[in-house]
C-alpha positions as CSV (number, residue, x, y, z in Angstrom):
1,M,-7.1,-12.8,7.3
2,I,-8.9,-15.3,9.5
3,W,-12.3,-15.3,7.8
4,P,-10.8,-15.3,4.3
5,A,-8.6,-18.2,5.3
6,R,-11.6,-20.2,6.3
7,R,-13.3,-19.6,3.0
8,L,-10.5,-20.5,0.6
9,A,-10.0,-24.2,0.0
10,D,-6.2,-24.0,-0.5
11,V,-5.6,-22.2,2.9
12,Q,-5.2,-23.9,6.3
13,V,-4.0,-22.1,9.4
14,V,-1.6,-24.4,11.3
15,G,0.6,-22.3,13.5
16,V,0.7,-19.3,15.9
17,A,3.4,-17.3,17.7
18,A,3.5,-14.5,20.3
19,R,5.7,-13.1,23.1
20,D,3.1,-13.8,25.8
21,P,2.2,-17.5,25.9
22,V,-1.0,-16.9,27.8
23,R,-2.4,-14.3,25.4
24,A,-1.1,-16.4,22.4
25,E,-2.9,-19.5,23.6
26,A,-6.2,-17.6,24.2
27,Y,-6.0,-15.8,20.9
28,A,-5.0,-19.0,19.0
29,R,-7.9,-20.9,20.5
30,R,-10.3,-18.3,19.2
31,H,-8.7,-17.3,15.9
32,G,-5.7,-19.5,15.1
33,Y,-3.6,-16.4,14.4
34,V,-1.3,-14.0,16.2
35,A,0.6,-11.1,14.5
36,L,4.3,-10.1,15.0
37,P,5.5,-6.5,15.8
38,N,7.3,-4.6,13.0
39,G,10.8,-5.3,14.2
40,L,10.3,-9.1,13.9
41,H,8.7,-9.2,10.4
42,G,12.0,-9.6,8.5
43,E,13.6,-12.1,10.8
44,W,10.6,-14.5,10.7
45,A,9.8,-14.0,7.1
46,A,13.3,-15.1,6.3
47,A,13.0,-18.0,8.7
48,A,9.8,-19.1,6.9
49,L,11.4,-18.8,3.5
50,R,14.4,-20.8,4.6
51,A,12.0,-23.5,5.7
52,G,10.5,-23.6,2.2
53,K,7.4,-21.6,3.1
54,H,5.7,-19.0,0.9
55,V,5.3,-15.7,2.8
56,L,2.6,-13.1,2.9
57,C,4.1,-10.5,5.3
58,E,2.0,-7.7,6.9
59,K,3.2,-4.2,6.2
60,P,5.7,-2.8,6.9
61,F,7.6,-5.6,5.2
62,T,10.7,-5.1,7.3
63,A,12.3,-2.5,9.6
64,N,14.4,-0.8,6.9
65,A,15.5,-1.1,3.3
66,Q,18.6,-3.2,3.9
67,E,16.5,-5.8,5.7
68,A,14.0,-5.8,2.9
69,R,16.7,-6.4,0.2
70,H,18.1,-9.3,2.3
71,V,14.7,-11.0,2.8
72,M,13.7,-10.6,-0.9
73,G,17.0,-11.9,-1.9
74,I,16.3,-15.1,0.0
75,A,12.8,-15.3,-1.6
76,R,13.9,-14.9,-5.1
77,S,16.8,-17.3,-4.8
78,S,14.4,-19.9,-3.3
79,G,11.7,-19.4,-6.0
80,L,9.0,-18.8,-3.3
81,V,6.1,-16.3,-3.2
82,C,7.0,-13.4,-0.9
83,R,4.8,-10.4,-0.7
84,E,4.2,-7.3,1.4
85,A,0.6,-7.4,2.4
86,F,-1.1,-4.2,1.4
87,H,-4.6,-5.6,1.5
88,N,-6.2,-2.4,0.2
89,S,-4.2,-2.5,-3.1
90,E,-6.0,-5.8,-4.0
91,H,-9.5,-4.2,-3.7
92,P,-11.3,-3.5,-7.0
93,A,-11.8,0.2,-6.0
94,N,-8.1,0.8,-5.6
95,K,-7.4,-0.8,-8.9
96,R,-10.1,1.3,-10.5
97,V,-8.5,4.5,-9.2
98,A,-5.1,3.4,-10.5
99,E,-6.8,2.8,-13.8
100,L,-8.2,6.3,-13.8
101,L,-4.8,7.8,-13.1
102,Q,-2.7,5.6,-15.4
103,A,-3.3,6.0,-19.1
104,S,-1.5,2.7,-19.8
105,R,-4.4,0.8,-18.2
106,R,-7.1,2.4,-20.4
107,T,-9.1,-0.1,-22.4
108,K,-12.3,0.0,-24.5
109,G,-15.4,0.3,-22.3
110,T,-13.7,1.4,-19.1
111,V,-14.6,4.6,-17.3
112,V,-11.3,6.1,-18.5
113,A,-12.1,5.3,-22.1
114,R,-15.5,6.9,-21.8
115,I,-14.0,10.1,-20.3
116,A,-11.5,10.1,-23.1
117,E,-14.3,10.0,-25.7
118,R,-15.8,13.1,-24.0
119,T,-12.8,15.1,-25.3
120,P,-11.5,13.4,-28.5
121,Q,-9.7,16.5,-29.7
122,Q,-7.2,16.0,-26.9
123,G,-6.3,12.5,-28.2
124,P,-5.8,9.4,-26.2
125,L,-5.0,9.8,-22.5
126,A,-1.4,9.0,-23.0
127,R,-0.1,11.3,-20.2
128,G,-1.9,11.0,-16.9
129,G,-5.2,9.3,-17.4
130,A,-8.7,10.7,-16.7
131,I,-7.5,13.9,-15.1
132,G,-4.7,14.6,-17.6
133,E,-1.0,14.8,-16.5
134,L,-0.6,14.4,-12.8
135,L,0.5,17.5,-11.0
136,S,0.2,16.4,-7.4
137,L,-0.8,13.3,-5.4
138,T,-1.6,13.4,-1.7
139,A,-2.1,10.4,0.6
140,R,-3.6,11.0,4.1
141,V,-4.1,8.4,6.9
142,L,-5.1,10.0,10.1
143,I,-5.9,7.8,13.1
144,P,-7.7,9.4,16.1
145,S,-5.6,9.7,19.3
146,W,-8.1,7.5,21.2
147,A,-7.2,4.5,19.1
148,F,-3.7,3.7,20.5
149,K,-2.5,4.5,24.0
150,E,1.1,5.5,25.0
151,G,2.1,1.9,25.8
152,D,1.1,0.6,22.4
153,I,3.8,-1.2,20.4
154,R,3.4,1.4,17.7
155,F,5.3,3.7,20.0
156,N,8.1,1.3,20.9
157,E,11.2,2.1,18.9
158,G,12.8,-1.3,19.8
159,L,9.9,-3.0,18.0
160,A,10.4,-0.7,15.0
161,G,7.4,1.5,15.9
162,G,6.4,4.9,14.6
163,T,3.6,6.4,12.6
164,M,5.5,6.0,9.3
165,M,5.8,2.3,10.1
166,D,2.1,2.0,10.6
167,A,-0.3,4.5,9.1
168,G,2.5,6.0,7.0
169,C,3.1,2.7,5.2
170,Y,-0.2,3.0,3.4
171,C,0.7,6.5,2.3
172,A,4.1,5.4,1.0
173,D,2.7,2.5,-0.9
174,A,-0.1,4.7,-2.3
175,L,2.4,7.2,-3.8
176,S,3.8,4.4,-6.0
177,F,0.7,2.2,-6.5
178,F,-1.7,4.9,-7.9
179,P,0.6,6.7,-10.4
180,G,2.3,3.4,-11.4
181,F,5.8,4.5,-10.5
182,P,7.7,5.3,-7.3
183,P,9.0,8.6,-6.0
184,T,12.7,9.2,-6.5
185,A,13.5,11.6,-3.7
186,V,12.2,13.0,-0.4
187,T,12.3,16.8,-0.6
188,S,11.2,17.5,3.0
189,A,9.8,15.7,6.1
190,A,8.9,16.6,9.6
191,A,7.6,14.6,12.6
192,K,4.6,16.2,14.2
193,G,5.6,14.7,17.6
194,V,8.0,12.2,19.1
195,L,7.1,9.6,21.8
196,H,9.7,7.2,23.1
197,G,11.8,7.7,19.9
198,C,8.8,7.2,17.7
199,D,7.1,9.7,15.4
200,T,3.4,10.2,16.5
201,G,2.7,11.9,13.1
202,M,4.7,12.6,9.9
203,E,4.4,15.0,7.0
204,A,6.6,14.6,3.9
205,R,6.9,15.8,0.4
206,V,8.4,13.7,-2.4
207,A,9.6,14.2,-6.0
208,Y,9.3,11.8,-9.0
209,G,12.4,12.6,-11.0
210,G,10.6,14.5,-13.8
211,K,7.7,12.2,-14.3
212,G,4.2,13.6,-14.6
213,G,3.0,17.2,-14.5
214,G,2.8,19.7,-17.2
215,A,6.3,20.8,-16.5
216,G,7.5,17.3,-15.6
217,Q,7.2,18.0,-11.9
218,L,4.8,15.7,-10.1
219,V,4.8,16.3,-6.4
220,G,3.7,13.8,-3.8
221,R,2.6,14.5,-0.2
222,I,2.2,12.3,2.8
223,E,0.3,13.1,5.9
224,A,0.2,10.3,8.5
225,D,-0.9,10.7,12.1
226,L,-1.6,8.4,15.1
227,R,-2.6,11.4,17.3
228,H,-5.2,12.9,15.0
229,G,-7.6,15.2,16.8
230,G,-10.7,14.0,14.9
231,L,-13.2,11.5,16.2
232,L,-13.0,9.1,13.2
233,P,-10.1,7.9,11.0
234,V,-9.4,9.7,7.7
235,T,-7.9,7.8,4.7
236,L,-8.0,9.9,1.6
237,I,-6.3,10.1,-1.7
238,T,-6.3,13.5,-3.6
239,A,-4.9,13.8,-7.1
240,E,-4.6,17.0,-9.1
241,G,-4.1,16.9,-12.9
242,T,-4.1,19.2,-15.8
243,R,-7.7,18.3,-16.6
244,G,-9.3,18.0,-13.2
245,R,-9.2,16.5,-9.7
246,L,-9.8,13.0,-8.3
247,T,-10.5,12.2,-4.6
248,Y,-10.9,8.8,-3.2
249,D,-12.3,8.6,0.3
250,N,-11.6,5.5,2.6
251,F,-8.9,4.0,0.4
252,V,-7.5,1.8,3.2
253,V,-10.7,-0.1,3.9
254,P,-12.9,0.5,0.9
255,F,-15.1,-2.6,1.5
256,F,-16.6,-0.7,4.5
257,G,-17.8,2.0,2.1
258,H,-15.9,4.5,-0.1
259,Q,-16.4,7.2,-2.7
260,I,-14.4,8.1,-5.8
261,T,-15.0,11.6,-7.2
262,L,-13.8,12.9,-10.5
263,A,-14.2,16.7,-11.0
264,L,-13.3,17.5,-14.6
265,A,-12.5,21.0,-15.8
266,P,-14.1,22.4,-19.0
267,D,-12.2,21.5,-22.1
268,R,-11.2,23.4,-25.2
269,G,-14.0,21.9,-27.2
270,G,-16.6,23.7,-25.1
271,Q,-17.6,20.8,-22.8
272,P,-18.8,22.2,-19.4
273,P,-17.2,21.1,-16.1
274,E,-18.4,17.7,-15.0
275,T,-18.4,15.8,-11.7
276,R,-18.7,12.0,-11.5
277,R,-19.0,9.9,-8.4
278,M,-18.6,6.2,-8.2
279,S,-18.0,3.2,-5.9
280,V,-16.5,-0.1,-7.0
281,Y,-17.1,-3.3,-4.9
282,G,-16.5,-6.1,-7.3
283,S,-17.9,-9.3,-5.8
284,G,-18.4,-7.5,-2.5
285,E,-15.6,-9.3,-0.7
286,S,-13.2,-7.7,1.9
287,N,-9.7,-6.5,1.0
288,Y,-8.3,-9.5,2.8
289,Y,-10.2,-12.0,0.7
290,Y,-8.9,-10.5,-2.6
291,Q,-5.4,-10.4,-1.1
292,L,-5.4,-14.0,0.1
293,R,-7.0,-15.3,-3.1
294,R,-4.2,-13.7,-5.2
295,F,-1.6,-15.1,-2.9
296,T,-3.0,-18.7,-3.0
297,D,-3.4,-18.5,-6.8
298,D,0.3,-17.7,-7.1
299,V,1.3,-20.5,-4.8
300,V,-0.8,-23.0,-6.7
301,A,0.6,-21.8,-10.0
302,L,4.2,-22.2,-8.8
303,R,3.3,-25.7,-7.6
304,G,2.1,-26.6,-11.0
305,G,-1.6,-26.6,-10.1
306,T,-4.5,-25.9,-12.4
307,G,-6.9,-23.0,-12.6
308,A,-4.3,-20.4,-11.7
309,R,-2.6,-17.7,-13.8
310,A,0.1,-18.5,-16.2
311,L,3.5,-19.2,-14.6
312,A,5.3,-16.4,-16.5
313,E,2.7,-13.9,-15.3
314,V,3.2,-15.0,-11.7
315,E,7.0,-14.8,-12.0
316,A,6.7,-11.2,-13.4
317,S,4.4,-10.3,-10.5
318,L,6.8,-11.7,-7.9
319,Q,9.6,-9.6,-9.3
320,K,7.4,-6.5,-9.1
321,D,6.4,-7.4,-5.6
322,A,10.0,-7.6,-4.5
323,A,10.8,-4.2,-6.1
324,D,7.8,-2.6,-4.6
325,A,8.5,-3.9,-1.1
326,I,12.1,-2.6,-1.2
327,A,11.0,0.7,-2.7
328,N,8.5,1.2,0.1
329,M,11.1,0.6,2.8
330,E,13.6,2.9,1.0
331,L,11.0,5.7,1.0
332,V,10.1,5.2,4.6
333,E,13.8,5.1,5.6
334,A,14.5,8.3,3.6
335,I,11.5,10.1,5.3
336,Y,12.9,9.2,8.7
337,T,16.3,10.5,7.7
338,A,14.9,13.7,6.2
339,A,12.9,14.3,9.4
340,G,16.0,13.9,11.6
341,L,15.0,10.6,13.1
342,R,16.8,7.3,13.2
343,P,15.6,4.8,10.6
344,R,14.1,1.8,12.3
345,Q,16.1,-1.3,13.1
346,P,15.2,-5.0,13.4
347,T,14.5,-6.0,17.0
348,H,17.3,-8.5,16.8
349,A,20.5,-8.3,14.8
350,W,19.8,-11.5,12.8
351,F,21.7,-11.0,9.5
């Protein structure tokens, strides 16, 4: 966020906070920014909202769903922008994958439309997009074990740590963002290990309440790990549909390089199987730039500025942001419960 803030005219960094004054001062001198641990996100987001500040809050939005509902209630009653910061969802590549999987986003001239034209006898892609009806969607975020040591705050339950609260958040959000609707139930979950009350890895399966799939049974899978045995991180989306398969490699930081692969099955009109590979970089900016630009555009619109999106569109977006943040925390909390672990709690009992 530091470099994008320096490049956007409407953004100025004016404050910094941390538990360790020495480290805070050193970091602030260099960057002008210090992050909070998970267990303090909700408390300080609420404090900022009550002070009349718009909030872009790093994931996870809060420690649990109850806290998320409370914070978003403050935001909506105050008329302020409040958003959970999934930077990757703002990148053009992630939006393209959502377009490919969601028929509702198909427009003339897009990749989805061109694929639809390849098999006109099947009609418009009204049920699942480029790969047909969705049957399964898997999100993996695997972080090598060398990245975070035992004393890292990610393994501190008192600070709302755990893999689902870190790498797993990206998976939880992906299972709603890419199909365009959230899961409705967790069917199974298991921690791959526990350290100081925190999951070091998590696997889960979710259901979508009859949406998607040839039999109305779309299945979602999460695999998140902070103790992965590989040398490099893995962030991968895999979607299976009635007409083919989509994979999206490096969905968390696509601006570092990514690949979207569509493998389409032969159709009833005699078209042979086809594989398409693509990358989408837009203007070449980082996730964080796109994220901060959208945030500042919304703030400017609410203040009555010019050059931003229509106010009605911003209001609708803010309502969706609130619903998405709450749904993400509901899913994370349900996964912890299904895995036999305690849902995370705020570091302080503040509400």
